[in-house]
C-alpha positions, 0 to 999 in steps of 0.5 A: 859713430855711436851716438852716446860716443859723439855726444861725450861731451855735449850737453843733450838729452835723449828723448827716445830711441837708442844712445847705441846707435852707430850712424854714418854721417852728420848733416845740417842741410836735409837735401844731402842726408843719406841713409844712415846719417843724423840730421841736425835741425839747425835753428838759423835766423832765417829759417828753422831747420826742425821743417825739414825734418820729414825730408831728412827722414825721406832720405834716410836719416836715423837720428834727429838733433832739434832745439825744444819740441821735437817735431815730427815723430817717427817710430825707430829713429832716435830724437836728441833735444838740445838748448842751442842746436847751432852751437850744438851743430859745431860741438857736433861737427868737432867731435865727428872729426875728432876734435882736429883743432886740438891737434893745431896751433890755431890763431883766429883773426877778427876785427872789420879791416884787416883779417884778411891780409893778417891771416895770409901773411901769417900762412905765408909766413910760416910758411916761409918758415918751413912749417906745413900751414893750412888757412882759412880766408875769404879769398881762399882756403889753403891746406900747404899750398893746396886751393880749397875754394872759400865760399864765406870768410867763416865756413859753416862748422860742417865744413871748418871741421872737416877742413882742419881734420884734412889738414892734420891729416896733411900734417899742418902744424898751424893754421890762421884763421879769419873769424867773422862776427857772423861765426862768433855770434852764431857759435860757428865755431864752438867747439875749436881749441885757439891757440891765440887771437888777434883783434885789428880794428873795429868800424862801422860794418855788418849793421843790417846783420847786428842792427848796432855797433854795440851789439857787433863789438860784443860780438867781436869781444866774445871770441876773446872772453872764450880763449882758453888761458894758455892762448894769446889775445893779441889786441890793437892799441891803435883802435879804441875798441882795442883794450875793450876786447881784453876786458874780460880775457882769460888768455895772456893779453898782448898789445901792437901800436903805431902810436903809443907804448905796446908790446910790439911798437911800429914806426914807419920810417920811409913810405912809397909806392914800392914798400916802406921800410917800418921800425918794429921794436927797435929793429928795421925792416924794409918791407912791400907794404904801403900805408899806416893800416898796413904797417899794423898789419905787419906788427899783428903779423910779427907780435902772433908770430914772437908769441908763436914762438918764432925766432925774432930775426927769421921772422924779420928776414921773412916779412921783408920778402912777403909781398902783398895779398891780392887786391889789397892795395894792389898796385898796377902801373901804365906805361904813361905814370898812371897808378891804378890801385885795386883794393877790398876797400868795403867800408868807411874807415877802410877808404879812409886808411887806403886814401891816407896811404895813398896821400901819404906816399903822393906828398901833394904830387898828383892827383887822386881820383877814386872809383867806388860802389856798396853792395846791395843787400848789406848795411844801408847806412854805411852807403853815404859815409863811404861817399862822403869820405871818398870825396873829402880824400879825393880829387875826383870821385866816380860812384859806381855798382858794387855788387848790386844783388838783389838792389837797383845799382842806381838806388844804391848810387843814390843812397851814396850820393845822398852823402855828398855836399853840393861841393862833393857833387861838383867832382863826382860822375855816377856811372853805373856800369862798373867796366865804364866806371873805371874806364872814365876814371882812368881817362881822367888820370894824367902822368902822376895821378892815382886812381884807387878802385875800391870794394871788390879787390880779389874778388872775380865776379859781380853779384846781379840778381843772384848770378855772379858774372865774371868780372875782375877790377884788377883785369879791367885795368889791365885792358884799358891800361894797353890800350892807352 
């Protein structure tokens, strides 16, 4: 593709060189540049891609996109200046791949909790309705039924648009996508044409990046501010920030709620560990999901499906057949009557929701033991809050390691324990080794008790000092249950 064609819809300035130059590829990683490529020097939060222009040139780049003043001039190279290199990289990626989102019905899901569940269930629902569907999620990406490994909640722009192009070529009609606050703030989703957006909730998370809750909120809101008029914006009225998302939104505004009047109103009629009966807009549906937070997720799925034109009766039938997402309130039973629940809950609000769902079903007829840790090199402020909420809503707590990354696990646990008062500490154990922590909790449990193992859910590794070691909470539980 010629540079002039690539930049036809993208604000830019040709500083020097030939706009009719034919390029063979685009790249943001100087190490991956090949002869004939265009290198986009992205100015990120920790590194400035401009410093890697010499490497890109050495590897054969024939065109350079750079933010601000151009550095490292070389003869016979085309230099292009842009105001925002990250946003431009997303726009360039979309253009290079032929604006693939224009040929898809793309729906984005954003919020602190519930993104993976809602996006995945929509993917499964529309697949069950007979469509070819794509999924972009934390757990795994899918092109129809073919898995593509996921490394981030929202991929980088080049990977993202390449995946969307593959989905178009595979005949996908719908794509459901988790949209992280980082990707919105960094304009990684610029150039994508969304047909709908869903807001789940907003609680404290990612403050290591956003610094304040207000910044975090504004990142989420920016997604809805940018939705086109012909899209739908579906928001959760049960979250205090639900209507904030719609303040400057031009899309078709829709709401869902378990507590108040809404376009999509739900009520739990019956709840147990095998599932729940849910009333949605005066229609009953029996599902395999548990708890208010999942009822809210199912409402969002139902509402989005209807907004996309699906038939009400068909949607209700398919909802009754859907099963929980891996590592999200995943229930494992022992032969002696102990229930273990593995969940990805890694924020205070998620801990509250999952424990609340467990207590609703238990109704005082068993004890709750919670195993919980916190990730290293992430928002430290939520650690004591998570421990406090776990202690407040559990009969026993075991604080342990999660993904310590480059921090010391025992220091993370100390940060968590700082949120506990004297009474909380009496029912709390601190065991750094996660396998031993899980084993201890399961050994403490008796018939009728529930053990919540929170924080990692679907993950099959522990990230320690930059190395991912195989570790799967579900495998550990099954192994220990087999020994009881």
